[in-house]
N, C-alpha and C positions, 0 to 999 in steps of 0.2 A: 504495499499500500504506501501511498504517497502525498506528496505535495510541501513546499515551502515557499513564502513571496518571494519573489525576484530580488526586490530593494532589498531585502534584509541578507540576502546569500551576496549581494553586492557588495554592501557594508561589512560584512563578516571577511568576504575575500580581501577587502580592503587592510582590515585590521590582521589579518595572517601575513600579508605580505609587509606591513609596516612594523610588525610586531618584532620588539628586540630580541623576545624568547624563542631561543630554540624549538624545534617540533620535540622535544624531550617531555613524556609524558608525565612525570612524577619525578619526587625526589628518591634518589637510592636507597632502598632499604635492605640492608642485610639479609638474607635468607638464613633461617634455623633449620628446623626439620620438618617434617611432614604434618606434624601438630600444628605447625604454625604456616599453612598455605595461603591464608589471607596476606601474606608478604610476596606473594607471587601474583597477587590481583591489582591491576592497574585502572581503576575507576574513573581515570581520565582517558580511557580508549573509547573513540568514537564520539568525543562531546564536541567537536569543533564542525560547524558548515554542516552541510548536508553529507554527511560522512559516516552515517550508522545512527545519528539523530538519539544519543544516549545521554545519560546525566549521571554527575559523580555524586549524587546525594547519598545521605548516609539511610541506607537500607536495610530492612531484616528480611529473610527468607519468605517468600509468599504473604507479604503483609501490604496492604492499599496504602500505609502508610509511609511516608519516606520523607526526609526533610532535605532540601536541596535549595541551592541559591538561583534567582533569578537576574539574568545579567541583560545589559542593554547595549548592542543588539542582543538577540537569542534566537536559538534552534528551536526546534517542536516541543521540548523540554523544559524551555525556559532558559537553558543557559548556553554559554558560548566560550569555550576556552579560552580563547585570544581575547575576549572583552575585559575591559578592567573595572567599566563602571556596574555597581550593583544597585538592585532595587528592593532586595530584601530577599526571604526564603520562603517558601511553600512548600506542600506536606502532602501532595499525591502527584505520583508522574507513571503514566504508563509509557514503557521506555519503546523508542525506536518506532512509533507508531504515525501513520499518515494523516493528512486533511489539516495540518498545521498542529497536530497535535491533541493532547488530552490532559485534564487534570489542572494541577497547578492550583490549588485551592489553598484559603487563606494566607494571606501574604504578610508576614511578621517583619518589621525594618526597626533595627536598632538606631535609636535617634540622640542627638545631642540638642541640650537647653530647649527641647520640646519644638524643636525645628523639624517638621514631616519632609523638609525638601533638604536635611542631611545628606551629603554627598559622601557616598560609599565607594571609595577608588581601592582596588584591590593593590596590594603590598604583596602577598604572597598567600599560597594556598596548599592545602594539604588534603588528602584525603585513603581511607581505606574502608574496606567493607564494614557497615555499620557506623562509620564515623567519617564527618566534614569538619575542616576548620579554615577560617581565612582570618587573615591581619588585614586591615585597612590602614589607609595613610593617616587617618585621624586619629590612629592607636585604640580603637576598637578591636576589640579580638571576638569571632562569633564561631562557637563550637556546636556540634550538634551530635547527638547519639541516639540510637533507636532501640524500641524492642518491639514485640508483636504487636501492632496496633498501637504504639506508644511511640513518644518521642519527647525530646529533652534538650531543649537549646541552653546554652551558657553563653553570657556577654560578660567580658571584661573592657571597663570604660576607664581611660586613663584620668576623667573628669568626673566629678561628683554628679553634675548636673545631666542626669541622663534620663531615658525612657524608649519605650517602643511604640509605633506605630502598626497598628492592626485594621488589615482591611479584609473583611468578611466577604467582599463580593468579587474579591481578586480572583480569575481563572483564566488560564492560558486561552488565547485567540477568543476572549468574551463570550466565553461559553456560559458564564452565571446567569442563573434562572430569579432564585429567589433565595431566602433565609430567614431564618428565625430564631431568636437570642435572647437570653435572659442574662443579667448583669448584677453578680454580687459583688462584695468588696474587694475580692482579688480573683474573681474567675467571669469568664463567659462562656456561655454554653448553649447550645442550640442544634440546629441542622439547617445546610447547605443543599440545595437542588442545584444541579449543573449538568447541562448537555455532555452525552457523550461523544466519542469520538466521531467525525463526519457528522455532528450534531443529529444523530436519529435517534436517539432516545434521551433518557433524563436521570441522572444516578442522584440518591441522597444519601448523606454522610451525615451522623451523629456526632457531637464533637464535645469537648471539654477542655477549656484552656485555665491553667491556673498559673497565678505569678504570685508566689510568696514573696512578702514584702512590698507589694502593694500599697502606694498612697492613695490612689486615686484612679479612677476607670471613666474618662471623660469622651463621649461623643465627637467625633470632629469629622460630620458627614455622614451620610446616610450609608449604613453597615460598616461605618469607620470607628476607630476608638485611638485615642492618646493614653497611655499608660504612664502614669508618675510613678516614681520610685523614691524611697527614702535616703537620697543622696548616698548610694551605695555604691563600690565600683565593681561590686559582680552583682549580676541578675541572671535569674535563670526562670524558665517556662516551662512547665509541663503540659504535654499534648494527650489527650487520648481521644481514639476514634470507634465508634461503633456503627453496624448498619441497622441497628435494631433501636436503639433509643438514647439518650442521653445519659440514664442512669447506667447503662453498660460502659459508654465511652468514659465515665469517672472511675469506675473499676479498673479500665484498663492503665490509668496512670499509677505508675510504681514511684513511692517516695523512696529511692534509692537513690546514693551518691552518684554522680555523673561518671566517676572511674567504674562503679559498679555494672552501670547501665552498659558503658562502650565495650566490658571486658564479656558479657553476657553475650552481645551482637557478635564478637569476634568468635567467642567460643561455639555459638550458634554455623556461623559460616563455616568455619574450620570442620565443624563435624561432617557438613553435606560436602565440602570440598574433598574430604577426604574418602568418600565413596568412590574416588577414582585416584588411583597413585601411578603416576606416570614418570618415567626416568628418561632421560636424555637430554639435549643443549639445553642451557638456560633460558635463550630466547625464546624457543618452542617453549617450554614447558610454563613461562610466565604468559605467554600467548595464550594456552591452552587454559590455565585456570582464571585468567582474564574474560573469555569468552564462556565458559563454564559457568561461571559468576554471574554473568547476562540471562543464562537461560534459567535462571532460580528466582526470576524476580515475580512471578507472575504465572498461573491464576492465583488470586488473595484468597487466605482462608479469611471466613468472614463471619463464621458461626461461633458463638459465644462458648465457654469454657464449658456451659450446663447444657448445649446441644441448642440453644435459641437461635433462629436465626430469620431474616427477611426474605422471602422469594422474591423472583423477579415480577410478582404481580403486585408486591406491596404488603402481604400479609405475613405477619409474624407466624412463623412455625417452629417444631421441635425436631429433633432427630437425635439418633445415638451416632450418627457417624460424622464428620467434618464435613463442611459445607465449603465448597470454594466458589469464586465469582471474578469476573474481570477475563473475559475471552477474546482470542484474535485467531478463533479455529480458521478460518479461511486462509489463514498464514502460516501457522505453526500446526496445525496438525502433520503437515509435510516433514517436519524435523524435530521441533523442541517437545512435543508430546510423546512421539517414539522414543527419545532421548529420555524423560521423564521415567517411561514405561520400562526403559530398562535398567537405567539406574537407581533409580528412586520408587520400588515398589510400594513402601510404606505408604509414600504421599499419593502415589498414582491412583492407588485402588479407591481412594476418597474424592479426586478428581474427576476420577471417571463417574462415580455414582453422582456425584455434582452435576455432569453434563445431562445424565440420564433424568436428573431431577429439574432440569428445565421444562420438559417437555409439560408436565402436569398444570404448570404455572403459567403457560402460554409463550412458550419460547418462539424469539422472532430470529430473522436471519441476520439482521443486526443488533437492534436493542430494543429493549421495552422503556416505557414511561414511568417503571418503579425499579429502575437496576439497584441493587444493593452496593455497587462499587464502579468505579470506571470501568469501562469495558469497551468493546469493539463491534466482533460479529461471531456469528456461530456456524457458518455452512459449511458444510460437511462434517456435522456432529456424527451423523449414524455411520459415518466410515470410521471413526475415531472408536465408536462402541464396539464395530466389528473387530476391529484390531484387538482392542482390549480383551474381549471375550476369548479370541483366538490364541491370545496370550497367557490366560489361565485367571482373569480376572474376573471377580464376580460382578456381573452386569446384570440386570433383573430385565430382561430384554421382552418378557411376556408382559411386563407392565406399562411399557410404552409402546407395544406394537403398533396399537390403534393410532396413537398419536405421529409415528413414523409412517404409517401408509398415508395418513392425512398430510404430512409434509411431502412427501412424494408426489401427492396430488397437485401440489403445487411448484414443482421442480420447473424451474424456466429454460425452455429450448430456443430462447428466440435469438440469440446469435451463436455463430460457430463454436466460441469456447463456452459458451453455457451447456451447449447442447453435450459436448464432451464430457462438461463436469456433473452434469445431471445425469449422464450414463454412468459414470462411476458410482454416484450415490444410487441408483438403480441397481447396480451390481453389489455393493454392499447389503442394500436391503435383502436384495433375495440370498445371499447367504444366511442374513439374520433370519428370515423366514423358514430357513430352511432347518435352523438351530431350533426354533420354536415349535417347528412340527406341521409348519403350513406347506406342504408340498406344492399344491396346486399353486397356491400364490407366488411362491418361491420362485416357480417355474414362469409364472406369468411376467415377474421382474426380471428373471433374467433374459427373457426375449427381449425386454423393453430397453435393458441394457446393451443388450448385442443390436440395439438398432442405431448404435454409433456409428456402425459400419456405412450407413446412407449419409450419413453428415458428413461424416469422414471423406468418403468420394466428391461428395459436392463440394466442398470448400478447401479440403487439404491435400487432395490428390496430385491435382497440377501443379506443379512447379516452374511452369513457365509462365505465369501470369505476372504482371508487372506490379502487382501490390503485395507480394509475399513476403517482403522484407520491411514493410512499412507499419510502423506503429498505430494500433488500433482502426485498422483496417477492417471493413465489413462489419462494423459494430463492436469489435474485439474489446472487452475490459481494458485490459493491458497488456502488452505485447504484440507480437506479430503471427502470420498465418505459420511462418517456419517455425518459432518456438512453441506453438499451441499443437502443431500435427502431431507430436509423439505425445500429446496427453492421454493415452489410451493405458495406463498402469496396471489394470487389472486384466487386461487380454493382450499382453506384448506380441506373442505367436500370431494373433489373428491381425493385428497392427502389421506384422512381416508379411502377411500373405496378401494383405490388401495393397501393400507396397510393390508388391510383386516377387516376393520371396527373400529369403535370408540376405541372398547376394546384392540385391538391390536395396532392400533394407539398408545393409551396411556400406552399400555406395552413397545412399543419401545421407547417413549420418556421418560418414566422414566429410562430405560436402559442407552439411551443416556448420560441421566444426573448423573446417579448411578455410571457409569464407567469412568466420567470426560473425556467424548469427548469432552464439549463443549468448544470452545476458541474465548474469550473475546477479545483478542490481535488483531484481525481483526475482518472485516464486513461478510463476508459469512454466519454466522449462526448468526448474533446479534438479530434476530426476534425470534428465537427459545424459548428461556427463557417466551416469552408471548404468546406460542401458545396452552398450558392450558387453556388460557381463550376463546378458540375457541373449547372446550372441556365441559363435564359435571365435572370436575375437576378445576375450575379456580384457586382456593385458592393455587395450588401448583405454579401458576404464581406469587402470592403476596409474597411466600414464595423466591421464587427463586429471585424476584427483589430487595427484601430487600438484602439477602445476596450478591448479586452482586454489591450493591450501597455501602453498610456499614460494612459488617461482612466478617470474614476471610473463604476463599473459595479454593479449590484446582483446579490450572490450570497447567494440562499436556502438552498443544501445545503453541508454540510459533513459530513465523514464519522465525526461523533458524535451525528448527530441527522437528522430529518426537515426537511421543507419548512417555515416560518412560524416556525420556533423561532431568535430573535435574529439577523435576517438581517444582512449585510455592505454598507454603501455606502462605496465609495472605489476607489483603485487595488490592482489585484492585483499587480503586481511595483515593488516598491520598494527603492531602495539603502539601506537599513537592516537592522539587527537583525532587527525585525521584519518582513521583507520580503516575504512573501507571505500570501495569507489564513491564517486558521487553519485547521488539521489538513491544511492543502497540503503535504505533502513534496517534495523536489525529487527523490526516488526516481532515484538514480545517475545525476544529470544531466538526466533526462527534461524536468522542467518549465523548468529554466533552456535547455534546447535548444529546446524549444516557442519561447520568446522570440528566441532567437539567428535561428533559421529565419526567422520572419517578419518580423523588426524588418531583415533586408535584401531582403527582397521575396519569399522563396520559403517554399512548405509541400509535403511530399509529396501527391501525389494520391491514393495508394492504395500504402502499402507493399507492394512486389512489382510495381511498375511503374516504370520510369526515367522518372517524370515529375514537375513541380514546378508548382503552378499560382503564378501572379503577384500581387502586391500592390504596394501603394506601400511602400517602403521609409522606416523614420523617419530616414533619412539623408539628404544630400545627396548622399554618393557611398560605392559601396561596389567593394573591390578584393579579388579572390580571388587568392592568390598561391600555386601549387602547387611553385614552386622548379624546374621542368623547363622554364621558358622561356615558359611561356604562363602568361597573365592573362585573368579575365574580369573585365569592370569593369561594374557597375550604376552608372547616373548619374541623377538627376532633373534634368531641364532648367531647370524654370522653379520649383525649390526652395522651399518655403516649409511653415515646420515642422510647420502644421495641416491641410495640404492631404492627404489621403487616398484620395481617388478618383482613377482612372486615365482620364486624358482620351485619351492614346495612347501606343504604344511601337513603337519601331525596334530591329531587331536586327541588330547589323552595317550598318546603313545602310537596310536594306531594312523597311517597314511590317509589323509585326506585328497582326494582327487577333485571333489566338487569345491566350487566357489563361493559356499555359503553356508549358514549355518541358521537351526532354528533359535528362536527364543527360549524354549525349552531345552536346549541344550547347552546354552551359555548360563541361564539362572542355576543349571543344575550343579555347576560347579566345576572346577577340572583345569586345563591348560591347552593352550592352541600355540604351538612353534612354528613361526614362519622363517623360512629361508629366502631371503631376496637376492636380487642380480642386479647388474647394470643392463642385464640385455632381459628380453620378454622369453620366458617357457611358453611356447605357442600349443602345449601339448596339455598343461595343466588348466583345470577349471572350464573343461567344454563339454563335460558329460551333458545329456539332457536334463535339464531342470525338471523336477517332480515335486512341486510344492506341495 
C-alpha cells in the first residue's frame, strides 16, 4: 500500500542532502550475548523519506500504544530522521502503511514558560526497543519507555519554569473525528475517535493521562490543554490505553520507576528476539534482528487481562482467549503472518482466533466504524485461516462457515487483478469446506476458483500488447499485467499449462527478470522470485533470493511511476534510515518479514498449504527456539558468506532431495544441514512436488 505527499518528500530530500549527519543509523552499541539481542536492533532503520515509513518510537510487542516523536517535516509515521524540528510526541503508530499513514494520537509537547510555541530543535537522539530519547538545544531532555498499552514520559528541564502542551485532537493526516474527556487535579481521561488508514473506518481508544506533581490543567483551546507544574526540574507523564473503557485504561498505568519500565520492555523484546538465534557476519545479524523487530509490532493485543474486549461492532465482549486487532492482511498475509505462524505459535494461536472472531461482528474488507484499535484491511482472511488450520492451529471453521460463504458471494472480479485474487479466496474456501465436510459446496468453489483460467487467458496470456508493463493498466489496483500474471499461487502447475508448458513458462519467467519487470517496492509480485522452485530450475530462485536480500539489483518500478523513469541500482535492504528502495513501505511487517524468512533459508510456497521452499541461509547457523523443549537448527556445513547455491541437504541425518519442508517437519524439531556451492547443482530439488 502507498502514498505520501510530493511536497513533503521534496523537503525531506533537501534535508537529506543538506544534513551534515552521515547516514549512520544509530550510536555504536557494543554487543553482548544472545540474551541482549536488542543491542542488534536499529530502531532508526527505514525512518527517512519514502524508504520504509517506519518510526523509532518506544514500542512494546503487539501493543497499540507506542510513544514516538513528531517532526517537521515528517513521513507517514510522523517522523523524519533528518529533520531537526520537533512538534512533540504521539502515542499510536501503525508502521509502514500507505494513505499517508495512520495513528498519531494525543500529542504531548514539553514547553518553557507556558509558551506552546517553544521551539524543540534536536541536538542528539538515541533509541532501542522499548525506549526513545532526544536532547533538544534548549536543554530539555525527553525520554520514553513503554509496557503493554502503557507509556511513561520522562522530561528533564534545565529551567524551573516548565510545563506541557497536550492536544487530544492531534492525529496524522488530520484523521481526528471526536473526543470526550474528564479533567481532575492531575489527570485527563476519556476517549478519542480517529479515522483508520485511508479513512475507511473509525477506531476508538480510551485513555488516561496522569501527571504527578501537576499544579494545574488549563484549557488552551478546543481539545487542548496546558499543564503547569510546581517548578520542578523533572516531570513524568503516565499514559494508559484500553479498547474497552477508561477504567481499564487507568489500570494499565504502572507506578514503577522509569528504569523498571524500560528494563521490563527490553526483557520482553529480548525474549521474543531469542526465538530465532542466528550466527554469521555482524552486519547481517544486525540487519536480521532490526527487521525481525519490525515484524513483531502488530497486530495488537486489545483484550484486557480478565478477557474483556470490544468487538468491531463496538459491543463489549468476554473471552478466555487473547483478542488481537490492527490488521493489514491484504499486505502481510503473504509474509508476516506466515512468519509469526512458524516462529511464534504461542501468539499465533490467538491471532488466528481473533481473525475468526471478526466475522460474527461484521468483518469489513477494510474497517468498521467501531474498530478497537488502528487498523488497515482484512482481505484474504480466509486464506490465512486455511493456512493456520493446515499448520495444526485450532481454527473454529464450522462456527464461521456461513460468514465465509456470504463473504465469497461479494468477491470482486471487476478487474484482472481482482479476478485472480478472488479466485485464490475461492480456492481457500473450497479447501475449508472440504475440511468442514461440505463436499458438494467444496467442489462448487473449487470449480469457481479454476475459472481463473478464463480471466488469465483474457488479460495475462498475450505478452505482445503495449500496456503489459504499464502501472495500473486495465484498472489494476497496484502493479502491471506482467507482475500480476503470476498470481496463481494455488495452481502453479495449471499456470504452466496455460502459458504453454514448463519450457515456455520458464522462458517467460526468465524474460520477466531479465527485463527488470519485477517490483519489490510492493506486494503483488512478491512470490514471483520463488516460482523457479516449482520448476526444474530451482537454482534460479536461490540466486534471485540472495540478490534481493543482499546484493545489487535493478529496480525499474516504483509506486509513483511506470517503468523507465529514474530506475534504481543498488541494495534493496540496508540498515540505514533510508533502508528500502523509494516508495517501498514496510506495510505492517510485510517487507521486513520477507527478508527474515528467506534469510534463514525458508519461504512460503503457497499461503494455504503448510509448505516452505528451501534456499541457502545468509547465516552460518539458524536455531528456532519455541520454548517447548523442541528446537530446529539449520546449519550450513561448508559456510562461505557469498555462496548461495544449494549443493545438497540432509534432514535429521537423511539425504533430502526435495527442495521443500512441511511446517510439521520443522516444528517437530531436528536439524537441517545445507551444503552450499558457488555453482548450481542442477540435479538437486527437481523432483516432482506433491504437497
